[in-house]
C-alpha positions in Angstrom: -7.5 10.4 -9.5 -8.5 11.6 -12.9 -7.5 10.4 -16.4 -7.7 12.5 -19.5 -10.5 11.7 -21.9 -10.4 14.3 -24.7 -9.3 17.9 -25.5 -11.5 20.0 -27.8 -10.2 22.4 -30.4 -10.7 25.4 -28.1 -8.5 23.7 -25.4 -11.4 22.5 -23.2 -10.3 19.3 -21.6 -12.4 16.5 -20.1 -11.2 14.0 -17.5 -12.9 11.1 -15.7 -12.4 9.1 -12.5 -12.6 5.4 -12.0 -16.0 4.0 -11.4 -17.0 4.7 -7.8 -18.5 2.2 -5.4 -21.9 3.7 -6.0 -21.6 3.1 -9.8 -21.0 6.8 -10.7 -18.1 8.4 -12.5 -16.8 11.9 -11.7 -16.2 14.0 -14.8 -14.1 17.2 -14.6 -13.9 19.9 -17.4 -11.4 22.7 -17.7 -11.1 25.4 -20.3 -8.1 27.7 -20.5 -8.8 31.4 -20.1 -6.5 34.5 -19.8 -5.9 34.2 -16.0 -6.4 30.5 -15.4 -9.1 28.0 -16.2 -12.9 27.8 -16.2 -13.9 24.6 -14.4 -16.9 22.4 -13.8 -17.6 18.9 -12.5 -20.4 16.4 -12.6 -21.2 12.8 -11.8 -22.4 10.4 -14.5 -25.0 9.3 -15.1 -27.0 12.2 -13.6 -24.8 15.1 -15.1 -25.7 17.6 -12.4 -22.9 20.2 -12.5 -21.1 21.5 -9.4 -17.9 23.5 -8.7 -18.8 25.6 -11.7 -16.6 28.6 -12.4 -16.6 30.6 -15.6 -19.0 28.5 -17.7 -22.2 30.0 -18.9 -25.6 28.3 -19.0 -25.1 27.8 -22.7 -21.7 26.3 -22.1 -23.1 23.9 -19.5 -25.9 22.9 -22.0 -23.1 22.0 -24.5 -21.1 20.2 -21.9 -24.1 18.2 -20.7 -24.9 17.1 -24.3 -21.2 16.2 -24.9 -20.9 14.2 -21.6 -24.2 12.4 -22.1 -23.3 11.4 -25.7 -19.9 10.1 -24.6 -21.1 8.5 -21.4 -21.0 4.9 -22.6 -17.3 5.2 -23.6 -16.4 7.1 -20.4 -18.1 4.4 -18.3 -16.1 1.7 -20.2 -12.8 3.5 -19.6 -13.6 4.2 -16.0 -14.4 0.5 -15.4 -11.0 -0.4 -16.9 -9.3 2.0 -14.5 -11.1 0.4 -11.6 -10.1 -3.0 -12.7 -6.4 -2.1 -12.9 -3.9 -3.0 -15.5 -5.0 -5.7 -18.0 -1.6 -7.4 -17.9 0.5 -7.8 -14.7 4.2 -8.2 -14.7 5.5 -11.4 -13.4 8.8 -11.7 -11.6 11.3 -14.0 -13.3 
C-alpha cells in the first residue's frame, strides 16, 4: 500500500510505502501527461529507479535529488505507517 507524500506544482505526485522488513521504503512517482501518466519507482535509501516510463534522464536526476533530500521525512512517515495508528479505539 502507498500513502501520498507530496504533489508538485506540475502535478507530479510522490507516494511511499511503509518501511519494509529489510529497512527499505518503496517510493512511487507519477506525473500526468496527455494520455495517462509518466511513472517511476525506487527504494530508499539506494534510489535506483525501476519501472520507469516517460521520465527523461534529466527528470530522473531531479527526482533522485528530491527523494534523497526528503528521505529522512519519508522514512519517518513510513515508520509511522508500519507502527499503525498512534491511538487505538477502546470499546466501552
